[in-house]
N, CA and C atoms as an extended XYZ file, in Angstrom:
327
Properties=species:S:1:pos:R:3:atomname:S:1:resname:S:1:resid:I:1 pbc="F F F"
N         0.731       -1.079       -0.056 N   UNK     1
C         0.108        0.119       -0.164 CA  UNK     1
C         1.086        1.608        0.093 C   UNK     1
N         0.733        2.390       -1.152 N   UNK     2
C         1.629        3.189       -1.172 CA  UNK     2
C         0.682        4.335       -0.984 C   UNK     2
N         1.141        5.313       -0.695 N   UNK     3
C         0.361        6.624       -0.224 CA  UNK     3
C         1.561        7.345       -0.776 C   UNK     3
N         0.765        8.581       -1.417 N   UNK     4
C         2.208        9.536       -2.071 CA  UNK     4
C         1.024       10.840       -1.826 C   UNK     4
N         0.918       11.617       -1.037 N   UNK     5
C         0.505       13.022       -1.220 CA  UNK     5
C         1.155       13.854       -1.189 C   UNK     5
N         0.616       14.958       -2.173 N   UNK     6
C         1.078       16.383       -2.846 CA  UNK     6
C        -0.313       17.095       -2.377 C   UNK     6
N        -0.048       18.444       -2.011 N   UNK     7
C        -1.126       19.483       -1.672 CA  UNK     7
C        -0.588       20.346       -2.724 C   UNK     7
N        -1.230       21.462       -3.142 N   UNK     8
C        -0.705       22.345       -3.976 CA  UNK     8
C        -1.491       23.512       -3.502 C   UNK     8
N        -0.847       24.849       -4.064 N   UNK     9
C        -1.429       26.337       -2.988 CA  UNK     9
C        -2.029       26.684       -4.175 C   UNK     9
N        -3.080       27.566       -3.844 N   UNK    10
C        -3.613       28.541       -4.676 CA  UNK    10
C        -3.726       29.985       -4.183 C   UNK    10
N        -3.434       30.528       -5.008 N   UNK    11
C        -2.672       32.045       -4.831 CA  UNK    11
C        -1.772       32.496       -4.082 C   UNK    11
N        -1.974       32.843       -2.802 N   UNK    12
C        -1.154       32.846       -1.633 CA  UNK    12
C        -1.478       31.686       -0.516 C   UNK    12
N        -2.528       31.117       -0.796 N   UNK    13
C        -2.924       30.072        0.006 CA  UNK    13
C        -1.957       28.868       -0.012 C   UNK    13
N        -1.282       28.194        1.259 N   UNK    14
C        -0.690       27.138        0.979 CA  UNK    14
C        -1.029       25.820        1.465 C   UNK    14
N        -1.096       24.657        0.990 N   UNK    15
C        -1.323       23.851        1.805 CA  UNK    15
C        -0.258       22.673        1.871 C   UNK    15
N         0.308       21.674        3.012 N   UNK    16
C         1.333       21.707        2.908 CA  UNK    16
C         1.100       19.724        3.105 C   UNK    16
N         1.762       19.600        2.848 N   UNK    17
C         1.503       17.615        2.745 CA  UNK    17
C         1.999       17.280        3.542 C   UNK    17
N         1.588       15.937        3.679 N   UNK    18
C         2.083       14.694        4.858 CA  UNK    18
C         3.205       14.741        3.808 C   UNK    18
N         3.997       13.495        5.101 N   UNK    19
C         5.300       12.476        3.995 CA  UNK    19
C         4.146       11.338        3.694 C   UNK    19
N         4.759       10.893        2.086 N   UNK    20
C         4.412        9.141        2.029 CA  UNK    20
C         4.956        8.296        2.697 C   UNK    20
N         3.882        7.489        3.234 N   UNK    21
C         3.196        6.424        4.060 CA  UNK    21
C         3.185        4.782        2.920 C   UNK    21
N         3.973        3.980        3.093 N   UNK    22
C         3.285        2.430        3.262 CA  UNK    22
C         2.456        1.842        4.447 C   UNK    22
N         1.745        1.615        3.804 N   UNK    23
C         0.870        0.606        5.143 CA  UNK    23
C         0.237       -0.535        4.633 C   UNK    23
N        -0.013       -1.302        4.969 N   UNK    24
C        -1.353       -2.680        4.634 CA  UNK    24
C        -2.083       -2.661        4.903 C   UNK    24
N        -2.720       -3.695        4.134 N   UNK    25
C        -4.753       -3.817        4.018 CA  UNK    25
C        -4.896       -3.676        4.929 C   UNK    25
N        -6.010       -3.107        5.731 N   UNK    26
C        -6.752       -3.839        6.887 CA  UNK    26
C        -5.911       -2.255        8.169 C   UNK    26
N        -5.116       -2.114        7.520 N   UNK    27
C        -4.305       -1.178        8.739 CA  UNK    27
C        -4.888        0.653        8.026 C   UNK    27
N        -4.923        1.492        9.447 N   UNK    28
C        -5.272        2.651        9.694 CA  UNK    28
C        -4.036        3.747        9.010 C   UNK    28
N        -4.428        4.919        8.286 N   UNK    29
C        -3.214        6.097        8.229 CA  UNK    29
C        -3.725        6.937        8.545 C   UNK    29
N        -3.707        7.991        8.848 N   UNK    30
C        -3.999        9.355        9.168 CA  UNK    30
C        -3.123       10.729        8.646 C   UNK    30
N        -3.586       10.928        7.015 N   UNK    31
C        -3.009       11.877        6.588 CA  UNK    31
C        -2.978       14.240        7.359 C   UNK    31
N        -2.006       14.595        6.768 N   UNK    32
C        -2.301       15.691        7.565 CA  UNK    32
C        -2.192       16.493        6.460 C   UNK    32
N        -3.270       18.057        6.225 N   UNK    33
C        -2.786       18.654        5.636 CA  UNK    33
C        -3.146       20.234        6.558 C   UNK    33
N        -2.096       20.662        6.379 N   UNK    34
C        -0.977       22.347        7.022 CA  UNK    34
C        -1.796       23.363        5.844 C   UNK    34
N        -2.759       24.182        6.375 N   UNK    35
C        -2.589       25.070        5.184 CA  UNK    35
C        -1.824       26.564        6.062 C   UNK    35
N        -2.198       27.758        5.050 N   UNK    36
C        -1.682       28.925        5.797 CA  UNK    36
C        -1.921       29.985        4.493 C   UNK    36
N        -2.017       31.662        5.070 N   UNK    37
C        -2.544       32.288        4.288 CA  UNK    37
C        -3.830       32.632        4.058 C   UNK    37
N        -4.542       31.598        4.545 N   UNK    38
C        -5.934       31.754        4.951 CA  UNK    38
C        -6.714       31.913        6.131 C   UNK    38
N        -7.785       32.298        6.132 N   UNK    39
C        -8.650       32.773        7.990 CA  UNK    39
C        -9.417       30.478        7.592 C   UNK    39
N        -8.175       29.921        8.227 N   UNK    40
C        -8.678       28.388        8.747 CA  UNK    40
C        -9.778       28.238        8.252 C   UNK    40
N       -10.428       28.955        9.556 N   UNK    41
C       -11.947       28.734       10.642 CA  UNK    41
C       -12.674       28.847        9.691 C   UNK    41
N       -12.869       29.893        9.106 N   UNK    42
C       -13.940       30.262        7.694 CA  UNK    42
C       -14.834       29.533        7.074 C   UNK    42
N       -13.348       28.446        6.901 N   UNK    43
C       -13.331       27.639        5.451 CA  UNK    43
C       -13.694       25.970        5.930 C   UNK    43
N       -14.510       25.406        5.245 N   UNK    44
C       -14.557       23.791        4.812 CA  UNK    44
C       -13.419       23.488        4.346 C   UNK    44
N       -13.423       21.914        4.240 N   UNK    45
C       -11.693       20.987        3.155 CA  UNK    45
C       -12.659       19.980        2.944 C   UNK    45
N       -12.108       19.478        1.426 N   UNK    46
C       -12.441       18.280        0.693 CA  UNK    46
C       -10.897       17.360        0.445 C   UNK    46
N       -11.098       16.476        0.678 N   UNK    47
C       -10.557       15.567       -0.098 CA  UNK    47
C       -11.131       14.561       -1.287 C   UNK    47
N        -9.519       14.727       -2.229 N   UNK    48
C       -10.037       14.116       -3.048 CA  UNK    48
C        -8.810       13.501       -3.453 C   UNK    48
N        -8.903       12.090       -4.062 N   UNK    49
C        -7.933       11.463       -4.193 CA  UNK    49
C        -7.283       10.723       -5.742 C   UNK    49
N        -6.852       10.118       -6.474 N   UNK    50
C        -6.294       10.061       -7.301 CA  UNK    50
C        -5.429        8.824       -7.568 C   UNK    50
N        -5.942        7.723       -8.127 N   UNK    51
C        -4.881        6.132       -8.077 CA  UNK    51
C        -4.374        6.676       -9.546 C   UNK    51
N        -3.424        5.088       -9.489 N   UNK    52
C        -2.368        5.111      -10.074 CA  UNK    52
C        -2.866        4.966      -11.969 C   UNK    52
N        -2.739        5.534      -12.333 N   UNK    53
C        -3.862        6.085      -13.958 CA  UNK    53
C        -5.125        6.291      -14.250 C   UNK    53
N        -5.822        6.811      -13.297 N   UNK    54
C        -6.866        6.921      -12.973 CA  UNK    54
C        -7.542        8.743      -13.149 C   UNK    54
N        -8.961        8.584      -13.149 N   UNK    55
C        -9.198       10.101      -12.973 CA  UNK    55
C        -8.890       10.608      -11.324 C   UNK    55
N        -9.528       12.061      -10.975 N   UNK    56
C        -9.531       12.605      -10.257 CA  UNK    56
C       -10.570       11.897       -9.524 C   UNK    56
N       -10.222       11.485       -7.985 N   UNK    57
C       -12.098       10.768       -7.654 CA  UNK    57
C       -12.048       11.947       -5.672 C   UNK    57
N       -13.247       12.405       -5.998 N   UNK    58
C       -14.164       13.336       -4.559 CA  UNK    58
C       -14.088       12.073       -3.849 C   UNK    58
N       -13.662       12.267       -2.732 N   UNK    59
C       -14.038       10.970       -1.158 CA  UNK    59
C       -14.832       11.834       -0.198 C   UNK    59
N       -14.295       13.178        0.205 N   UNK    60
C       -15.280       13.386        1.323 CA  UNK    60
C       -15.075       15.116        1.417 C   UNK    60
N       -16.195       15.402        1.698 N   UNK    61
C       -17.175       17.028        1.986 CA  UNK    61
C       -17.010       17.151        3.604 C   UNK    61
N       -15.670       18.089        4.037 N   UNK    62
C       -16.706       18.143        5.144 CA  UNK    62
C       -17.379       18.812        6.232 C   UNK    62
N       -17.854       19.713        5.203 N   UNK    63
C       -18.859       20.796        5.106 CA  UNK    63
C       -20.165       20.146        5.104 C   UNK    63
N       -20.548       19.240        4.235 N   UNK    64
C       -21.527       17.848        4.644 CA  UNK    64
C       -21.983       16.734        4.780 C   UNK    64
N       -20.164       16.229        5.411 N   UNK    65
C       -19.721       15.393        6.114 CA  UNK    65
C       -20.427       14.209        5.212 C   UNK    65
N       -20.036       14.380        3.757 N   UNK    66
C       -21.049       13.653        2.697 CA  UNK    66
C       -18.725       12.683        2.400 C   UNK    66
N       -19.086       11.088        2.466 N   UNK    67
C       -18.527       10.643        1.757 CA  UNK    67
C       -18.403        9.647        0.506 C   UNK    67
N       -18.048        9.594       -0.458 N   UNK    68
C       -17.945        8.875       -1.387 CA  UNK    68
C       -18.145        7.542       -1.029 C   UNK    68
N       -18.347        6.294       -1.887 N   UNK    69
C       -19.093        5.244       -1.262 CA  UNK    69
C       -18.038        4.431       -0.715 C   UNK    69
N       -16.819        4.751       -2.255 N   UNK    70
C       -15.453        3.826       -1.703 CA  UNK    70
C       -15.293        4.348       -0.388 C   UNK    70
N       -15.297        4.883        0.434 N   UNK    71
C       -14.862        4.808        2.003 CA  UNK    71
C       -15.529        5.281        2.879 C   UNK    71
N       -16.781        5.533        2.713 N   UNK    72
C       -18.032        5.297        3.637 CA  UNK    72
C       -18.042        4.878        4.914 C   UNK    72
N       -18.183        4.826        5.627 N   UNK    73
C       -17.488        3.659        6.785 CA  UNK    73
C       -16.313        3.830        7.522 C   UNK    73
N       -15.481        4.241        6.458 N   UNK    74
C       -13.866        3.981        6.597 CA  UNK    74
C       -13.150        5.179        7.336 C   UNK    74
N       -13.987        6.625        6.933 N   UNK    75
C       -13.172        7.739        6.536 CA  UNK    75
C       -13.779        8.688        8.071 C   UNK    75
N       -12.680        9.103        8.928 N   UNK    76
C       -12.691       10.045        9.715 CA  UNK    76
C       -12.323       11.340        9.241 C   UNK    76
N       -13.306       12.737        9.397 N   UNK    77
C       -11.845       14.141        8.843 CA  UNK    77
C       -12.432       14.831       10.606 C   UNK    77
N       -10.595       15.066       11.107 N   UNK    78
C       -11.199       16.054       12.123 CA  UNK    78
C       -10.294       17.191       11.371 C   UNK    78
N       -10.396       18.316       12.639 N   UNK    79
C        -9.979       19.659       11.991 CA  UNK    79
C        -9.154       19.829       13.596 C   UNK    79
N        -8.193       20.982       13.431 N   UNK    80
C        -7.311       21.585       14.391 CA  UNK    80
C        -7.373       23.136       14.292 C   UNK    80
N        -8.342       24.289       14.320 N   UNK    81
C        -8.983       25.809       13.621 CA  UNK    81
C        -8.113       26.584       14.751 C   UNK    81
N        -6.944       25.698       15.604 N   UNK    82
C        -6.536       26.933       16.228 CA  UNK    82
C        -4.584       26.285       15.343 C   UNK    82
N        -4.425       25.430       14.890 N   UNK    83
C        -3.163       24.770       13.965 CA  UNK    83
C        -3.449       25.535       12.712 C   UNK    83
N        -4.293       25.526       12.263 N   UNK    84
C        -5.182       25.014       10.533 CA  UNK    84
C        -4.544       23.778        9.863 C   UNK    84
N        -4.890       23.379       10.519 N   UNK    85
C        -5.350       21.641       10.147 CA  UNK    85
C        -6.098       20.843        9.851 C   UNK    85
N        -6.364       19.618        9.589 N   UNK    86
C        -7.517       18.757        8.888 CA  UNK    86
C        -6.152       17.770        8.752 C   UNK    86
N        -7.219       16.829        9.012 N   UNK    87
C        -6.687       15.751        8.866 CA  UNK    87
C        -8.091       14.401        8.751 C   UNK    87
N        -7.162       13.621        7.491 N   UNK    88
C        -8.049       12.196        7.046 CA  UNK    88
C        -7.747       11.149        7.706 C   UNK    88
N        -8.453       10.336        8.300 N   UNK    89
C        -8.263        9.146        8.926 CA  UNK    89
C        -8.481        7.654        8.073 C   UNK    89
N        -8.247        7.086        7.137 N   UNK    90
C        -8.643        6.367        6.175 CA  UNK    90
C        -8.280        4.725        7.453 C   UNK    90
N        -9.458        3.881        7.847 N   UNK    91
C        -9.339        2.951        8.477 CA  UNK    91
C        -9.187        1.526        7.066 C   UNK    91
N        -8.921        0.019        7.704 N   UNK    92
C        -9.283       -0.792        7.033 CA  UNK    92
C        -8.838       -1.058        5.679 C   UNK    92
N        -8.242       -0.360        5.114 N   UNK    93
C        -7.091        0.276        4.142 CA  UNK    93
C        -6.989       -0.816        2.782 C   UNK    93
N        -7.614       -0.631        2.112 N   UNK    94
C        -8.082       -1.750        0.984 CA  UNK    94
C        -6.416       -1.665       -0.377 C   UNK    94
N        -6.534       -2.242       -1.266 N   UNK    95
C        -5.636       -1.717       -2.149 CA  UNK    95
C        -5.839       -0.705       -3.208 C   UNK    95
N        -7.522       -0.755       -3.376 N   UNK    96
C        -7.892        0.682       -3.763 CA  UNK    96
C        -7.572        1.387       -3.762 C   UNK    96
N        -6.412        2.070       -2.357 N   UNK    97
C        -6.689        3.344       -1.285 CA  UNK    97
C        -5.516        3.201       -1.786 C   UNK    97
N        -4.728        3.151       -2.448 N   UNK    98
C        -3.258        3.273       -2.808 CA  UNK    98
C        -3.865        5.000       -4.043 C   UNK    98
N        -3.077        6.069       -3.884 N   UNK    99
C        -3.261        7.313       -3.984 CA  UNK    99
C        -2.594        7.943       -4.015 C   UNK    99
N        -2.591        9.117       -4.906 N   UNK   100
C        -2.302       10.100       -4.408 CA  UNK   100
C        -3.652       11.500       -3.603 C   UNK   100
N        -3.327       11.767       -2.588 N   UNK   101
C        -4.317       12.589       -1.749 CA  UNK   101
C        -4.210       14.022       -1.474 C   UNK   101
N        -5.162       14.261       -1.970 N   UNK   102
C        -5.476       16.282       -1.868 CA  UNK   102
C        -6.212       16.557       -0.937 C   UNK   102
N        -6.186       17.713       -0.144 N   UNK   103
C        -6.968       18.387       -0.008 CA  UNK   103
C        -7.189       19.611       -0.515 C   UNK   103
N        -8.223       20.499       -0.042 N   UNK   104
C        -8.703       21.195       -0.896 CA  UNK   104
C        -9.656       22.189       -0.108 C   UNK   104
N        -9.099       23.472       -0.062 N   UNK   105
C       -10.758       24.176        0.611 CA  UNK   105
C       -11.667       24.554       -0.372 C   UNK   105
N       -12.577       24.189        0.500 N   UNK   106
C       -14.443       24.483       -0.707 CA  UNK   106
C       -14.545       25.780       -0.563 C   UNK   106
N       -15.452       25.888       -1.804 N   UNK   107
C       -15.759       27.411       -1.929 CA  UNK   107
C       -16.918       27.650       -1.044 C   UNK   107
N       -16.290       29.063       -0.710 N   UNK   108
C       -16.955       29.540        0.438 CA  UNK   108
C       -18.392       30.368        0.000 C   UNK   108
N       -19.176       30.603       -0.926 N   UNK   109
C       -20.291       30.715       -1.363 CA  UNK   109
C       -19.950       31.483       -2.058 C   UNK   109
């Protein structure tokens, strides 16, 4: 199981990646997204992933607590507003969870 995590910045807002990790099927892993340059507590975050050779897959919207069926029941999103961080914990990992994971600031309306 290989997790490669890359976060990209938008304008002067920066999203910083977790370190890549290798996990076994059935294990859990927690990803960290650290932001700067935005009023973090004013925004919700979303998580997207891209498996090797495949397109982008939306997996979670923090604001609505909605998740893709591929991760529903195995995903937990938490945040630390004081440190401008959001976390994604994925449990009972499967081979198909191998992907590049992105966090993204949701549109503020």
